[in-house]
Backbone as XML, in Angstrom:
<?xml version="1.0"?>
<chain id="A" units="angstrom">
  <residue number="1" name="MET">
    <atom name="N" x="-50.076" y="35.148" z="-19.254"/>
    <atom name="CA" x="-48.714" y="35.472" z="-18.937"/>
    <atom name="C" x="-47.875" y="34.196" z="-18.990"/>
  </residue>
  <residue number="2" name="THR">
    <atom name="N" x="-46.747" y="34.233" z="-19.674"/>
    <atom name="CA" x="-45.884" y="33.064" z="-19.794"/>
    <atom name="C" x="-44.628" y="33.274" z="-18.943"/>
  </residue>
  <residue number="3" name="ILE">
    <atom name="N" x="-44.157" y="32.192" z="-18.362"/>
    <atom name="CA" x="-42.963" y="32.229" z="-17.508"/>
    <atom name="C" x="-41.778" y="31.782" z="-18.342"/>
  </residue>
  <residue number="4" name="PRO">
    <atom name="N" x="-40.699" y="32.547" z="-18.341"/>
    <atom name="CA" x="-39.522" y="32.140" z="-19.123"/>
    <atom name="C" x="-38.971" y="30.794" z="-18.635"/>
  </residue>
  <residue number="5" name="ALA">
    <atom name="N" x="-38.413" y="30.025" z="-19.566"/>
    <atom name="CA" x="-37.894" y="28.681" z="-19.269"/>
    <atom name="C" x="-36.731" y="28.721" z="-18.297"/>
  </residue>
  <residue number="6" name="THR">
    <atom name="N" x="-35.931" y="29.784" z="-18.305"/>
    <atom name="CA" x="-34.789" y="29.850" z="-17.394"/>
    <atom name="C" x="-35.225" y="29.939" z="-15.947"/>
  </residue>
  <residue number="7" name="ILE">
    <atom name="N" x="-36.342" y="30.557" z="-15.701"/>
    <atom name="CA" x="-36.841" y="30.651" z="-14.322"/>
    <atom name="C" x="-37.363" y="29.292" z="-13.871"/>
  </residue>
  <residue number="8" name="LEU">
    <atom name="N" x="-37.977" y="28.534" z="-14.757"/>
    <atom name="CA" x="-38.517" y="27.224" z="-14.393"/>
    <atom name="C" x="-37.400" y="26.218" z="-14.092"/>
  </residue>
  <residue number="9" name="LEU">
    <atom name="N" x="-36.238" y="26.354" z="-14.744"/>
    <atom name="CA" x="-35.150" y="25.398" z="-14.569"/>
    <atom name="C" x="-34.327" y="25.655" z="-13.318"/>
  </residue>
  <residue number="10" name="GLN">
    <atom name="N" x="-34.441" y="26.814" z="-12.709"/>
    <atom name="CA" x="-33.664" y="27.112" z="-11.511"/>
    <atom name="C" x="-34.229" y="26.358" z="-10.313"/>
  </residue>
  <residue number="11" name="ALA">
    <atom name="N" x="-33.334" y="25.899" z="-9.455"/>
    <atom name="CA" x="-33.757" y="25.184" z="-8.253"/>
    <atom name="C" x="-34.280" y="26.182" z="-7.242"/>
  </residue>
  <residue number="12" name="PRO">
    <atom name="N" x="-35.294" y="25.807" z="-6.494"/>
    <atom name="CA" x="-35.794" y="26.716" z="-5.463"/>
    <atom name="C" x="-34.755" y="26.877" z="-4.357"/>
  </residue>
  <residue number="13" name="GLY">
    <atom name="N" x="-34.561" y="28.049" z="-3.887"/>
    <atom name="CA" x="-33.575" y="28.304" z="-2.836"/>
    <atom name="C" x="-32.203" y="28.474" z="-3.448"/>
  </residue>
  <residue number="14" name="GLY">
    <atom name="N" x="-31.412" y="29.368" z="-2.934"/>
    <atom name="CA" x="-30.126" y="29.678" z="-3.535"/>
    <atom name="C" x="-28.983" y="28.879" z="-2.967"/>
  </residue>
  <residue number="15" name="GLY">
    <atom name="N" x="-29.157" y="28.106" z="-1.900"/>
    <atom name="CA" x="-28.050" y="27.443" z="-1.226"/>
    <atom name="C" x="-27.743" y="26.047" z="-1.709"/>
  </residue>
  <residue number="16" name="SER">
    <atom name="N" x="-28.481" y="25.495" z="-2.649"/>
    <atom name="CA" x="-28.268" y="24.101" z="-3.043"/>
    <atom name="C" x="-26.938" y="23.903" z="-3.769"/>
  </residue>
  <residue number="17" name="GLY">
    <atom name="N" x="-26.461" y="24.888" z="-4.495"/>
    <atom name="CA" x="-25.175" y="24.771" z="-5.183"/>
    <atom name="C" x="-24.021" y="24.651" z="-4.214"/>
  </residue>
  <residue number="18" name="THR">
    <atom name="N" x="-24.048" y="25.432" z="-3.162"/>
    <atom name="CA" x="-22.973" y="25.351" z="-2.166"/>
    <atom name="C" x="-23.069" y="24.063" z="-1.362"/>
  </residue>
  <residue number="19" name="MET">
    <atom name="N" x="-24.278" y="23.564" z="-1.150"/>
    <atom name="CA" x="-24.428" y="22.286" z="-0.435"/>
    <atom name="C" x="-23.843" y="21.137" z="-1.256"/>
  </residue>
  <residue number="20" name="ASN">
    <atom name="N" x="-24.092" y="21.165" z="-2.559"/>
    <atom name="CA" x="-23.537" y="20.122" z="-3.429"/>
    <atom name="C" x="-22.012" y="20.174" z="-3.424"/>
  </residue>
  <residue number="21" name="LEU">
    <atom name="N" x="-21.465" y="21.352" z="-3.501"/>
    <atom name="CA" x="-20.013" y="21.517" z="-3.474"/>
    <atom name="C" x="-19.434" y="21.045" z="-2.140"/>
  </residue>
  <residue number="22" name="LEU">
    <atom name="N" x="-20.116" y="21.370" z="-1.059"/>
    <atom name="CA" x="-19.677" y="20.941" z="0.268"/>
    <atom name="C" x="-19.696" y="19.417" z="0.388"/>
  </residue>
  <residue number="23" name="MET">
    <atom name="N" x="-20.702" y="18.765" z="-0.172"/>
    <atom name="CA" x="-20.790" y="17.301" z="-0.118"/>
    <atom name="C" x="-19.655" y="16.655" z="-0.916"/>
  </residue>
  <residue number="24" name="ILE">
    <atom name="N" x="-19.337" y="17.225" z="-2.077"/>
    <atom name="CA" x="-18.250" y="16.683" z="-2.893"/>
    <atom name="C" x="-16.917" y="16.812" z="-2.150"/>
  </residue>
  <residue number="25" name="VAL">
    <atom name="N" x="-16.670" y="17.949" z="-1.540"/>
    <atom name="CA" x="-15.443" y="18.152" z="-0.767"/>
    <atom name="C" x="-15.393" y="17.179" z="0.397"/>
  </residue>
  <residue number="26" name="LEU">
    <atom name="N" x="-16.511" y="16.967" z="1.069"/>
    <atom name="CA" x="-16.568" y="16.034" z="2.189"/>
    <atom name="C" x="-16.255" y="14.608" z="1.738"/>
  </residue>
  <residue number="27" name="ILE">
    <atom name="N" x="-16.744" y="14.210" z="0.575"/>
    <atom name="CA" x="-16.460" y="12.866" z="0.054"/>
    <atom name="C" x="-14.967" y="12.714" z="-0.227"/>
  </residue>
  <residue number="28" name="PHE">
    <atom name="N" x="-14.332" y="13.743" z="-0.816"/>
    <atom name="CA" x="-12.896" y="13.669" z="-1.068"/>
    <atom name="C" x="-12.101" y="13.590" z="0.224"/>
  </residue>
  <residue number="29" name="VAL">
    <atom name="N" x="-12.503" y="14.301" z="1.242"/>
    <atom name="CA" x="-11.817" y="14.245" z="2.540"/>
    <atom name="C" x="-11.930" y="12.847" z="3.133"/>
  </residue>
  <residue number="30" name="ILE">
    <atom name="N" x="-13.115" y="12.253" z="3.052"/>
    <atom name="CA" x="-13.316" y="10.900" z="3.577"/>
    <atom name="C" x="-12.452" y="9.897" z="2.806"/>
  </residue>
  <residue number="31" name="PHE">
    <atom name="N" x="-12.433" y="9.997" z="1.474"/>
    <atom name="CA" x="-11.581" y="9.118" z="0.670"/>
    <atom name="C" x="-10.117" y="9.276" z="1.053"/>
  </residue>
  <residue number="32" name="TYR">
    <atom name="N" x="-9.678" y="10.492" z="1.280"/>
    <atom name="CA" x="-8.279" y="10.723" z="1.627"/>
    <atom name="C" x="-7.917" y="10.021" z="2.927"/>
  </residue>
  <residue number="33" name="PHE">
    <atom name="N" x="-8.735" y="10.208" z="3.968"/>
    <atom name="CA" x="-8.387" y="9.662" z="5.277"/>
    <atom name="C" x="-8.608" y="8.158" z="5.394"/>
  </residue>
  <residue number="34" name="PHE">
    <atom name="N" x="-9.532" y="7.604" z="4.618"/>
    <atom name="CA" x="-9.806" y="6.179" z="4.753"/>
    <atom name="C" x="-9.201" y="5.313" z="3.655"/>
  </residue>
  <residue number="35" name="MET">
    <atom name="N" x="-8.749" y="5.910" z="2.549"/>
    <atom name="CA" x="-8.210" y="5.092" z="1.470"/>
    <atom name="C" x="-6.826" y="5.548" z="1.015"/>
  </residue>
  <residue number="36" name="ILE">
    <atom name="N" x="-6.665" y="6.796" z="0.696"/>
    <atom name="CA" x="-5.411" y="7.263" z="0.109"/>
    <atom name="C" x="-4.302" y="7.320" z="1.150"/>
  </residue>
  <residue number="37" name="ARG">
    <atom name="N" x="-4.553" y="7.919" z="2.294"/>
    <atom name="CA" x="-3.526" y="8.065" z="3.330"/>
    <atom name="C" x="-3.011" y="6.718" z="3.840"/>
  </residue>
  <residue number="38" name="PRO">
    <atom name="N" x="-3.889" y="5.751" z="4.159"/>
    <atom name="CA" x="-3.362" y="4.449" z="4.598"/>
    <atom name="C" x="-2.535" y="3.740" z="3.518"/>
  </residue>
  <residue number="39" name="GLN">
    <atom name="N" x="-2.912" y="3.885" z="2.248"/>
    <atom name="CA" x="-2.132" y="3.271" z="1.182"/>
    <atom name="C" x="-0.752" y="3.896" z="1.073"/>
  </residue>
  <residue number="40" name="MET">
    <atom name="N" x="-0.681" y="5.226" z="1.206"/>
    <atom name="CA" x="0.615" y="5.899" z="1.153"/>
    <atom name="C" x="1.485" y="5.477" z="2.335"/>
  </residue>
  <residue number="41" name="LYS">
    <atom name="N" x="0.876" y="5.328" z="3.500"/>
    <atom name="CA" x="1.609" y="4.911" z="4.690"/>
    <atom name="C" x="2.149" y="3.484" z="4.523"/>
  </residue>
  <residue number="42" name="LYS">
    <atom name="N" x="1.317" y="2.609" z="3.955"/>
    <atom name="CA" x="1.728" y="1.224" z="3.731"/>
    <atom name="C" x="2.863" y="1.150" z="2.711"/>
  </residue>
  <residue number="43" name="ALA">
    <atom name="N" x="2.773" y="1.934" z="1.638"/>
    <atom name="CA" x="3.819" y="1.938" z="0.619"/>
    <atom name="C" x="5.138" y="2.440" z="1.205"/>
  </residue>
  <residue number="44" name="LYS">
    <atom name="N" x="5.069" y="3.438" z="2.064"/>
    <atom name="CA" x="6.275" y="3.970" z="2.701"/>
    <atom name="C" x="6.907" y="2.917" z="3.608"/>
  </residue>
  <residue number="45" name="LEU">
    <atom name="N" x="6.089" y="2.190" z="4.361"/>
    <atom name="CA" x="6.575" y="1.130" z="5.239"/>
    <atom name="C" x="7.239" y="0.015" z="4.436"/>
  </residue>
  <residue number="46" name="GLU">
    <atom name="N" x="6.611" y="-0.401" z="3.333"/>
    <atom name="CA" x="7.180" y="-1.451" z="2.494"/>
    <atom name="C" x="8.508" y="-1.012" z="1.890"/>
  </residue>
  <residue number="47" name="LYS">
    <atom name="N" x="8.586" y="0.227" z="1.435"/>
    <atom name="CA" x="9.821" y="0.727" z="0.838"/>
    <atom name="C" x="10.946" y="0.743" z="1.867"/>
  </residue>
  <residue number="48" name="SER">
    <atom name="N" x="10.652" y="1.209" z="3.072"/>
    <atom name="CA" x="11.701" y="1.256" z="4.097"/>
    <atom name="C" x="12.134" y="-0.149" z="4.508"/>
  </residue>
  <residue number="49" name="PHE">
    <atom name="N" x="11.187" y="-1.099" z="4.540"/>
    <atom name="CA" x="11.540" y="-2.483" z="4.877"/>
    <atom name="C" x="12.465" y="-3.070" z="3.825"/>
  </residue>
  <residue number="50" name="ARG">
    <atom name="N" x="12.124" y="-2.880" z="2.564"/>
    <atom name="CA" x="12.927" y="-3.453" z="1.483"/>
    <atom name="C" x="14.312" y="-2.831" z="1.412"/>
  </residue>
  <residue number="51" name="GLU">
    <atom name="N" x="14.436" y="-1.580" z="1.825"/>
    <atom name="CA" x="15.748" y="-0.934" z="1.831"/>
    <atom name="C" x="16.613" y="-1.408" z="2.995"/>
  </residue>
  <residue number="52" name="THR">
    <atom name="N" x="15.989" y="-1.895" z="4.078"/>
    <atom name="CA" x="16.753" y="-2.308" z="5.252"/>
    <atom name="C" x="17.061" y="-3.805" z="5.283"/>
  </residue>
  <residue number="53" name="VAL">
    <atom name="N" x="16.602" y="-4.554" z="4.274"/>
    <atom name="CA" x="16.915" y="-5.984" z="4.223"/>
    <atom name="C" x="18.422" y="-6.128" z="4.041"/>
  </residue>
  <residue number="54" name="LYS">
    <atom name="N" x="19.022" y="-6.988" z="4.861"/>
    <atom name="CA" x="20.472" y="-7.150" z="4.812"/>
    <atom name="C" x="20.821" y="-8.635" z="4.748"/>
  </residue>
  <residue number="55" name="LYS">
    <atom name="N" x="22.076" y="-8.898" z="4.541"/>
    <atom name="CA" x="22.580" y="-10.267" z="4.443"/>
    <atom name="C" x="22.264" y="-11.022" z="5.738"/>
  </residue>
  <residue number="56" name="GLY">
    <atom name="N" x="21.734" y="-12.230" z="5.580"/>
    <atom name="CA" x="21.426" y="-13.067" z="6.734"/>
    <atom name="C" x="19.965" y="-13.007" z="7.167"/>
  </residue>
  <residue number="57" name="ASP">
    <atom name="N" x="19.202" y="-12.028" z="6.691"/>
    <atom name="CA" x="17.787" y="-11.934" z="7.055"/>
    <atom name="C" x="16.997" y="-13.057" z="6.407"/>
  </residue>
  <residue number="58" name="LYS">
    <atom name="N" x="16.007" y="-13.550" z="7.125"/>
    <atom name="CA" x="15.094" y="-14.544" z="6.566"/>
    <atom name="C" x="13.906" y="-13.793" z="5.996"/>
  </residue>
  <residue number="59" name="ILE">
    <atom name="N" x="13.541" y="-14.147" z="4.748"/>
    <atom name="CA" x="12.460" y="-13.446" z="4.073"/>
    <atom name="C" x="11.500" y="-14.440" z="3.439"/>
  </residue>
  <residue number="60" name="VAL">
    <atom name="N" x="10.344" y="-13.928" z="3.016"/>
    <atom name="CA" x="9.370" y="-14.686" z="2.250"/>
    <atom name="C" x="9.018" y="-13.839" z="1.034"/>
  </residue>
  <residue number="61" name="THR">
    <atom name="N" x="9.045" y="-14.454" z="-0.144"/>
    <atom name="CA" x="8.702" y="-13.712" z="-1.351"/>
    <atom name="C" x="7.194" y="-13.732" z="-1.562"/>
  </residue>
  <residue number="62" name="ILE">
    <atom name="N" x="6.748" y="-12.907" z="-2.489"/>
    <atom name="CA" x="5.326" y="-12.863" z="-2.808"/>
    <atom name="C" x="4.861" y="-14.211" z="-3.347"/>
  </residue>
  <residue number="63" name="GLY">
    <atom name="N" x="5.743" y="-14.927" z="-4.020"/>
    <atom name="CA" x="5.415" y="-16.253" z="-4.555"/>
    <atom name="C" x="5.411" y="-17.352" z="-3.505"/>
  </residue>
  <residue number="64" name="GLY">
    <atom name="N" x="5.840" y="-17.038" z="-2.287"/>
    <atom name="CA" x="5.802" y="-18.009" z="-1.206"/>
    <atom name="C" x="7.123" y="-18.709" z="-0.930"/>
  </residue>
  <residue number="65" name="LEU">
    <atom name="N" x="8.203" y="-18.291" z="-1.568"/>
    <atom name="CA" x="9.506" y="-18.901" z="-1.305"/>
    <atom name="C" x="10.082" y="-18.356" z="0.000"/>
  </residue>
  <residue number="66" name="HIS">
    <atom name="N" x="10.498" y="-19.263" z="0.876"/>
    <atom name="CA" x="11.142" y="-18.895" z="2.131"/>
    <atom name="C" x="12.636" y="-19.050" z="1.936"/>
  </residue>
  <residue number="67" name="GLY">
    <atom name="N" x="13.390" y="-18.074" z="2.416"/>
    <atom name="CA" x="14.819" y="-18.199" z="2.251"/>
    <atom name="C" x="15.591" y="-17.209" z="3.091"/>
  </residue>
  <residue number="68" name="ARG">
    <atom name="N" x="16.904" y="-17.292" z="2.952"/>
    <atom name="CA" x="17.825" y="-16.420" z="3.683"/>
    <atom name="C" x="18.596" y="-15.599" z="2.667"/>
  </residue>
  <residue number="69" name="VAL">
    <atom name="N" x="18.723" y="-14.313" z="2.931"/>
    <atom name="CA" x="19.392" y="-13.401" z="2.009"/>
    <atom name="C" x="20.893" y="-13.621" z="2.081"/>
  </residue>
  <residue number="70" name="LEU">
    <atom name="N" x="21.504" y="-13.825" z="0.899"/>
    <atom name="CA" x="22.952" y="-14.014" z="0.823"/>
    <atom name="C" x="23.667" y="-12.734" z="0.416"/>
  </residue>
  <residue number="71" name="GLU">
    <atom name="N" x="23.078" y="-11.982" z="-0.505"/>
    <atom name="CA" x="23.676" y="-10.712" z="-0.926"/>
    <atom name="C" x="22.570" y="-9.785" z="-1.422"/>
  </residue>
  <residue number="72" name="VAL">
    <atom name="N" x="22.813" y="-8.501" z="-1.291"/>
    <atom name="CA" x="21.825" y="-7.495" z="-1.674"/>
    <atom name="C" x="22.472" y="-6.530" z="-2.662"/>
  </residue>
  <residue number="73" name="ASP">
    <atom name="N" x="21.809" y="-6.325" z="-3.810"/>
    <atom name="CA" x="22.242" y="-5.350" z="-4.801"/>
    <atom name="C" x="21.260" y="-4.174" z="-4.774"/>
  </residue>
  <residue number="74" name="ASN">
    <atom name="N" x="21.351" y="-3.312" z="-5.771"/>
    <atom name="CA" x="20.462" y="-2.153" z="-5.824"/>
    <atom name="C" x="18.997" y="-2.534" z="-5.939"/>
  </residue>
  <residue number="75" name="SER">
    <atom name="N" x="18.662" y="-3.402" z="-6.881"/>
    <atom name="CA" x="17.260" y="-3.755" z="-7.081"/>
    <atom name="C" x="16.981" y="-5.242" z="-6.928"/>
  </residue>
  <residue number="76" name="THR">
    <atom name="N" x="18.012" y="-6.052" z="-6.717"/>
    <atom name="CA" x="17.823" y="-7.494" z="-6.574"/>
    <atom name="C" x="18.541" y="-8.007" z="-5.336"/>
  </residue>
  <residue number="77" name="MET">
    <atom name="N" x="18.255" y="-9.247" z="-5.011"/>
    <atom name="CA" x="18.962" y="-9.910" z="-3.912"/>
    <atom name="C" x="19.071" y="-11.393" z="-4.221"/>
  </residue>
  <residue number="78" name="MET">
    <atom name="N" x="20.140" y="-11.998" z="-3.743"/>
    <atom name="CA" x="20.361" y="-13.427" z="-3.895"/>
    <atom name="C" x="19.834" y="-14.088" z="-2.632"/>
  </residue>
  <residue number="79" name="VAL">
    <atom name="N" x="18.927" y="-15.065" z="-2.826"/>
    <atom name="CA" x="18.280" y="-15.736" z="-1.699"/>
    <atom name="C" x="18.568" y="-17.225" z="-1.787"/>
  </residue>
  <residue number="80" name="GLU">
    <atom name="N" x="18.974" y="-17.797" z="-0.671"/>
    <atom name="CA" x="19.190" y="-19.244" z="-0.594"/>
    <atom name="C" x="17.919" y="-19.861" z="-0.030"/>
  </residue>
  <residue number="81" name="ILE">
    <atom name="N" x="17.248" y="-20.705" z="-0.848"/>
    <atom name="CA" x="15.990" y="-21.299" z="-0.407"/>
    <atom name="C" x="16.176" y="-22.717" z="0.129"/>
  </residue>
  <residue number="82" name="ASP">
    <atom name="N" x="17.318" y="-23.331" z="-0.165"/>
    <atom name="CA" x="17.688" y="-24.630" z="0.382"/>
    <atom name="C" x="19.207" y="-24.713" z="0.267"/>
  </residue>
  <residue number="83" name="SER">
    <atom name="N" x="19.804" y="-25.729" z="0.837"/>
    <atom name="CA" x="21.261" y="-25.805" z="0.758"/>
    <atom name="C" x="21.688" y="-25.917" z="-0.709"/>
  </residue>
  <residue number="84" name="ASN">
    <atom name="N" x="22.543" y="-25.002" z="-1.115"/>
    <atom name="CA" x="23.070" y="-24.900" z="-2.483"/>
    <atom name="C" x="22.003" y="-24.636" z="-3.549"/>
  </residue>
  <residue number="85" name="VAL">
    <atom name="N" x="20.847" y="-24.096" z="-3.152"/>
    <atom name="CA" x="19.823" y="-23.678" z="-4.107"/>
    <atom name="C" x="19.630" y="-22.181" z="-3.909"/>
  </residue>
  <residue number="86" name="ARG">
    <atom name="N" x="20.095" y="-21.427" z="-4.907"/>
    <atom name="CA" x="20.070" y="-19.972" z="-4.800"/>
    <atom name="C" x="19.273" y="-19.390" z="-5.953"/>
  </residue>
  <residue number="87" name="VAL">
    <atom name="N" x="18.496" y="-18.364" z="-5.639"/>
    <atom name="CA" x="17.725" y="-17.657" z="-6.669"/>
    <atom name="C" x="17.932" y="-16.164" z="-6.489"/>
  </residue>
  <residue number="88" name="ARG">
    <atom name="N" x="17.887" y="-15.469" z="-7.612"/>
    <atom name="CA" x="17.971" y="-14.004" z="-7.564"/>
    <atom name="C" x="16.546" y="-13.484" z="-7.716"/>
  </residue>
  <residue number="89" name="VAL">
    <atom name="N" x="16.110" y="-12.653" z="-6.773"/>
    <atom name="CA" x="14.760" y="-12.093" z="-6.809"/>
    <atom name="C" x="14.838" y="-10.573" z="-6.749"/>
  </residue>
  <residue number="90" name="GLU">
    <atom name="N" x="13.823" y="-9.937" z="-7.276"/>
    <atom name="CA" x="13.704" y="-8.488" z="-7.184"/>
    <atom name="C" x="13.330" y="-8.114" z="-5.753"/>
  </residue>
  <residue number="91" name="LYS">
    <atom name="N" x="13.793" y="-6.965" z="-5.316"/>
    <atom name="CA" x="13.434" y="-6.514" z="-3.971"/>
    <atom name="C" x="11.932" y="-6.317" z="-3.842"/>
  </residue>
  <residue number="92" name="SER">
    <atom name="N" x="11.303" y="-5.931" z="-4.936"/>
    <atom name="CA" x="9.854" y="-5.701" z="-4.892"/>
    <atom name="C" x="9.074" y="-7.001" z="-4.727"/>
  </residue>
  <residue number="93" name="ALA">
    <atom name="N" x="9.720" y="-8.152" z="-4.875"/>
    <atom name="CA" x="9.050" y="-9.445" z="-4.728"/>
    <atom name="C" x="9.057" y="-9.943" z="-3.285"/>
  </residue>
  <residue number="94" name="VAL">
    <atom name="N" x="9.630" y="-9.187" z="-2.374"/>
    <atom name="CA" x="9.659" y="-9.597" z="-0.972"/>
    <atom name="C" x="8.343" y="-9.188" z="-0.317"/>
  </residue>
  <residue number="95" name="SER">
    <atom name="N" x="7.708" y="-10.143" z="0.319"/>
    <atom name="CA" x="6.440" y="-9.881" z="0.997"/>
    <atom name="C" x="6.709" y="-9.386" z="2.408"/>
  </residue>
  <residue number="96" name="VAL">
    <atom name="N" x="6.329" y="-8.160" z="2.670"/>
    <atom name="CA" x="6.582" y="-7.553" z="3.975"/>
    <atom name="C" x="5.753" y="-8.229" z="5.052"/>
  </residue>
  <residue number="97" name="GLU">
    <atom name="N" x="4.462" y="-8.436" z="4.790"/>
    <atom name="CA" x="3.575" y="-9.013" z="5.797"/>
    <atom name="C" x="3.965" y="-10.439" z="6.141"/>
  </residue>
  <residue number="98" name="ALA">
    <atom name="N" x="4.250" y="-11.254" z="5.130"/>
    <atom name="CA" x="4.607" y="-12.653" z="5.375"/>
    <atom name="C" x="5.927" y="-12.753" z="6.126"/>
  </residue>
  <residue number="99" name="THR">
    <atom name="N" x="6.887" y="-11.899" z="5.795"/>
    <atom name="CA" x="8.176" y="-11.917" z="6.476"/>
    <atom name="C" x="8.005" y="-11.549" z="7.941"/>
  </residue>
  <residue number="100" name="LYS">
    <atom name="N" x="7.178" y="-10.555" z="8.226"/>
    <atom name="CA" x="6.937" y="-10.161" z="9.621"/>
    <atom name="C" x="6.218" y="-11.258" z="10.382"/>
  </residue>
  <residue number="101" name="GLN">
    <atom name="N" x="5.268" y="-11.949" z="9.727"/>
    <atom name="CA" x="4.556" y="-13.030" z="10.401"/>
    <atom name="C" x="5.505" y="-14.166" z="10.754"/>
  </residue>
  <residue number="102" name="ILE">
    <atom name="N" x="6.409" y="-14.485" z="9.851"/>
    <atom name="CA" x="7.384" y="-15.554" z="10.110"/>
    <atom name="C" x="8.279" y="-15.180" z="11.285"/>
  </residue>
  <residue number="103" name="SER">
    <atom name="N" x="8.755" y="-13.931" z="11.305"/>
    <atom name="CA" x="9.645" y="-13.516" z="12.391"/>
    <atom name="C" x="8.900" y="-13.474" z="13.726"/>
  </residue>
  <residue number="104" name="GLN">
    <atom name="N" x="7.619" y="-13.120" z="13.711"/>
    <atom name="CA" x="6.841" y="-13.110" z="14.948"/>
    <atom name="C" x="6.621" y="-14.524" z="15.465"/>
  </residue>
  <residue number="105" name="LYS">
    <atom name="N" x="6.385" y="-15.467" z="14.565"/>
    <atom name="CA" x="6.195" y="-16.860" z="14.974"/>
    <atom name="C" x="7.476" y="-17.431" z="15.562"/>
  </residue>
  <residue number="106" name="GLN">
    <atom name="N" x="8.613" y="-17.078" z="14.971"/>
    <atom name="CA" x="9.896" y="-17.565" z="15.477"/>
    <atom name="C" x="10.197" y="-16.975" z="16.845"/>
  </residue>
  <residue number="107" name="GLU">
    <atom name="N" x="9.852" y="-15.721" z="17.077"/>
    <atom name="CA" x="10.084" y="-15.096" z="18.392"/>
    <atom name="C" x="9.151" y="-15.700" z="19.432"/>
  </residue>
  <residue number="108" name="ALA">
    <atom name="N" x="7.930" y="-16.071" z="19.047"/>
    <atom name="CA" x="6.969" y="-16.657" z="19.978"/>
    <atom name="C" x="7.425" y="-18.047" z="20.425"/>
  </residue>
  <residue number="109" name="LYS">
    <atom name="N" x="8.127" y="-18.771" z="19.553"/>
    <atom name="CA" x="8.605" y="-20.115" z="19.895"/>
    <atom name="C" x="9.745" y="-20.070" z="20.915"/>
  </residue>
  <residue number="110" name="LYS">
    <atom name="N" x="10.477" y="-18.956" z="20.955"/>
    <atom name="CA" x="11.635" y="-18.848" z="21.853"/>
    <atom name="C" x="11.247" y="-18.685" z="23.275"/>
  </residue>
</chain>
């Protein structure tokens, strides 16, 4: 008596397919809560910070330039990095973390 090949290829027990599907869904849920959601939250925070930058704020760019904002346009801002030294930078070049660290250090000194 010969056993058909399709019967030999089937996994024993009928629940393994649903277990595999459940594991894949669980991995996506873990990725969402530990990687995707925090990144979306961080991007939202950075966007709101860059929109609220106003004239007179002290900022730090991603390149490490420290300066004071002189004027703000739609996508750029004029920053004074030294007396009579002005540069125009993109809003996306402002480092949120570095700017907050600088402001925290200045408040701690007071």
